[in-house]
Every structure is written in structure tokens, then in C-alpha cells.
N, C-alpha and C positions, 0 to 999 in steps of 0.2 A: 423463436425463443429457445427451441431445442438446440439449434446450432450455436447460439450464444453461450448457453450453459456448457455445451461440450467444449467450446473453445476455452472457457474459463477453467474447466476441469483439466484440460491438457496444459494450459499455461501455468497453472498452480503446481501441477505435478512436475513440470520441467524446472520450475523455480526451486522446489524442495530438493529434487534429485541432484541438481547441479550446485545450487547455492549451499545447501547443507552438506552436500558431498565434499565440496572443497573445504568447508569448515571441519568436517570429520577427519579428512586426510591432512588438514592444515596445508593443503596445496603443496605437499612435499617440501615445506620450508618457505612457502610464500608469505606466511604470517598474516597479520590483520589486513594489510593493504591488499594482498592477493584475495583474501576472503571477501573484502568489501567490493573489490572489482568484479568478483564472480557474481555476486548478487546483482550488481548494477548492470553488468553485461547481459545477464539472463533477461532482465526486464527490457533492455534495448532490443534484444533478439525477438522476444515475444511481442513487444509493442508493434514491430513492423511485420509480424507474422499473423497475429490474431487481432491486432488493434482495429482493423477494418471490419471485423466480425462482431466482437463483443465490447470493444473499447479497451481490452486488456487491463481489467481491474486486478485480477488474480490476488485479491486482498479484500477481506470483508470491511476493513476500515475505509478503503477507497470507495467501495460500493455504498457504505453508509453515508459518506460525504456526498455522493451523487444523489442519494435518496433525499438527504436534507436539502440539497439545492434543487430538488424537483426535476432532476435529469433522468430519473427512472421511477417506475411505479413500485409500490410495496410488493406486488407479485413478482416483478422482475428481480427486486432485491433479494427476496427469499430464494428464488431459483439460483441466482448468482452465488449467494453465500453457501447454499447447500453444495453446489458444484465445486466451490473452492475448497471446502473442507474435505470432500471426497477426493478431489484431485491431490490435495496435500498429503492425505493418507496413502493414496496410491503411489505418489512420488516417493514417500518414505519407504514404502514396500520395495520399490525398484532399487532405492539406494541400499537397503538392507541386503537385497539379493546380490548387488554388485560387490558389497564389502564383506559378504559372508565368508568366513574362513580366514579373514585377515585379523591383525591385531588392532586395527583402528576402532572397531566396535567396543572392545573391552577397555581400550585406553582413552579414547576421545568421545565415545558415544556417537550420536548422529547429528551433531550440530544443534542440540537442544538449547533452550534458554533457561536462565536461572539466576537466583540471587543467593546470598549467604555463601555456603560452601560450594555452590555450583557456579559462582562468579569468580572470574580471574582476580578481581579486586576485592572480593568479599562484600559487595554492596548490600545494604539492608533492603528489606522488602519495600519500605517507604521510598528509599532512594531509587530502587528499580522501578517503582510505580511512576514516580515523577519523571524518570529518564524516558520511559516508554511513551508517556503522554507527550512529552516535549518533542522527542524524535519523530513520533508519528505526526504530530501537529506540523512540523516543518516539512516533512515529506508530502503529506496530503495537501498542505497549503500551496506547495509548488505545483502539484498536479492541478489543483483548482485554477491556479493562475494560467498555466500553460494550455489548459483545455478550454479556457473561457472564450477564446476568439479563434476563428477559422484560420487567421493568418499565422497562428502559431502551430498549425497542424504538422507541417513537415519536420521541424526540429523537436516536436513534443517527446518522442521516444527517447532521444538523446538527453533531454533535460530531466526527464523522469528517472532515467537510469543513473545519471550523474547525481541526482538528489538522493537516490537510495544508497549510492556509494558513499556520499557524504555522511549520512546519518550512521552508516555502519562503522565508519572510521572512529567515531566517538563512542558508539554504543557497544562495539564488540568486547572491549575489556571490562565493560560494566555489567551488561546483561546478556551478551551474545547477540544483541540487537534482534528484536522480534519485528516490531511495527506492523505485524501481520498475524492476526489470531489463527488463521488457517495453517500457516507455515509452522507456528509453534505447536499447535495441537497435533498435527500429523506426525511431526518428528518425535514428540514426547510420547504419543500413543504407541507407535511402533517400537520405540526404545524400551518402553515398559513391557510390552507383550513379549518381546524377544530377549529380555533381560540384558540389554546393552548397559554400558557404564552409566551409572546415575539415572537409569531410566525411570525407576519408581519415584525418585525424588523430583525429577523434572516434571513428571506428570502431575504430582501433587502440587506443584507450583504453577502449572500452566494456566490456572484461572487468571492470574495477574496479567499474563501475556495475551489474554483474550479481552479482558475488561479495559486495561489501560490504553491499548491501541484504538479501541472503539471510541473511547472518550476523546483521545487526541484527534481522531479523524473527524468526529462530530464538531469539535471546537474549531478545527481548521475550516470546515465548511461554513460554520456560522460567522466566523470572523471575516472570511473572504467575502461572504455574501454582504456583510455590513459595509465593508470597504468598497465593494464594487457597485453598490447600489447608486443609481443616479437620481438626482432631484427631478421631479416631473417638470417638463418644459411647458411654459405657458403658451397657449394657442391664441391669446388675444393680440390683436394688432396694436401698435402704438397709436396714441390719440391723434398725433399729427397725421398719421397715415389715414385714419378714419376721416378726418376733416378734409384732406385732399381728395379722397374718393367721393365724399359727399358733394364737394364743389364741382367735381368733374361730371357727376351724374346730373346736377342741376343745370350745368351749362349745356349738356346734351339735350335736355328736355326743351330748353329755350330754342 
């Protein structure tokens, strides 16, 4: 369990440091596509690095889905989520140290999420809530599907990374795309502590980016569970078969 939690801590730290790092620097002109690819590629890298250790959740919404589907115990869930939040905060600290002394922190902040004045499109709180629930639902729904059978094991990391890239392409101009409570919390906390651009406002809004992704993740797990459930197979033999077996047994006795 300790190794799994450590793997989740490291994976979430890398996600925040690199994903939010590209968002903060804007990939030196890469734009939304570059930022979306950064988050997706980090997940691919971590999936094939720590996936065999912890499953590479690096996201409380994903862990909640696994809990709902009974693929982990409540104790494991608690350990994973704690590690993810610590890892995200640690990753944000690393990012701050990397960008310290540059203009990025004062201009762009640390890739935090937000609505209203903190959104590129001025999305409302309600719109942001719906956006995060839907985006997280799609992302976690894909994870539930690709991890449901062993035959999907090899390409799973690529599918999950591509799914995260997809939801970022839509969500970046709206909310900055969270779909990950730990990622949002870590970036917002360090932004507030060190007085980065819009740090206090981002931390005041971070509740939405914790609650909405968790709802989206839980819904994805429940819906996939309902779709994937199979009707119980009858173990009774056909009547004709019973008659045939009975006749055979009688003939043997004779």
C-alpha cells in the first residue's frame, strides 16, 4: 500500500508540474492544443511508468470511480486521495520554484482553474459546474471502459491520455479544464500562498473544481456499471436434453 501511495504522489506531482507548467508558460505559443497535449502525454508517460504499481489514477475522481465499482477498498481510496492531494501540492511547489523570477507567475499564474473573470470566455459558475461534470464523466467513462477487460491492457495508457487531451480541447477556454480535484487544489493553493496572478480568487473558487469532478467521476462509474452488467445465465438444461439423458440412463440399467 505504501508503494502504491508513493506512486500516486509522484504521478500527480509530475502531472501538475508539467501540465500546469505548460499552461502557465502557454507552451511558448503552443496554445490550447499544446496545453491539451501536455496533460495527455503526461498521463501516457505515467500510465506506463507507475501503472503497474498503483494503476496510475493520479486523480481523486478516478479513484472514486474505482471505489464505486468495488475495485478498491475505502482504506485504499483514502490513501490514494491523500497521496494525490499531497503530490499535486508538491508538484505545484516544484513548478513555482521553476518559474520563480519569471514574468509567467505574475501574468499567467500557475495554470489554475476558474470561472467568471478567471475564465477566458467568462463562463458562469453554473456553466463551469456543468462543464466539469460532463468533461469528467467522459474522461472517467473512457477509463472504466478501457480498464474493464485485460485485453485492453496494452493500449490503455494511450486511450486514457487521448481522452484527457480530448476533454482539455473543449474545457481549456471554458474553465481551464480541471477534471481532477487534486490538480486544481494544488495549483490554487500554491498560487494563493505565493501571491501569483489571481491566486486568491482561484483558491476561493477551487471548491467547484473539487465537487464537480467527483460527481462526474461517480456518475461515470455508475452508468458504466449499469451498461456493463450482464444478465445472469441460466444453469438449467433444456427439457429435451433432460429427456434424452433420462432415456439413456434407463437403457443402461436394462
